[in-house]
Steps between C-alpha positions, in 0.01 A plus 500: 500500500251779433136518591405457136676161473359357823156407356668337199731292724208402720312382189796294382539341845128416514511345151800285593330387821180407315689313226719296738250210539478465122874462465521261796233275348690467174857488627491146641512621860268337749209695638372256762595253767295201611402689815357793297290300251133595475217339300463646150842667509729492194848409623860431417655285771851354531579186693620142492301199383454312826303203372316396185156391622350393165592516134349850479562650845781559745582669829705819478686619811638844573634644826144567625323172426376251242227522236353255251560594134273362227632482140237272341430372253878530452758281668713660774795661317734498801674260736501462877761733648502733196484877556232658280276802466128442447268751333126452526201573717379382838187286487205679655301185573626252756839441657795728426633403156671678210388433144828545314507669160880487467805363679846651471797278581822620665675514159234744371310245291130589508237228460159636397214282624187444293173449686297369205273213592 
């Protein structure tokens, strides 16, 4: 490696580092755990449906805890014990809760959730 190629390689490395979150957000990988959730945060979180609490909400458990997931006005598109990945945002008003925008099942099926009222 010569001195003239070092700045170019540093630029490529910086670009890859900056782009990594973009690829992670679109690759289906999770970017959060229940213990790291913060109000207003956009998240992708994997876990198991622990309990369906209402027709439009359920408890999702991962290795770090449990969180309420709201899918209304849709019906819960998963079953107790099912492993899923939830995409959405953390409510910034009140108790810790995720407003789901999509749910991906273990077989890769993605259910988009409409929030039209």
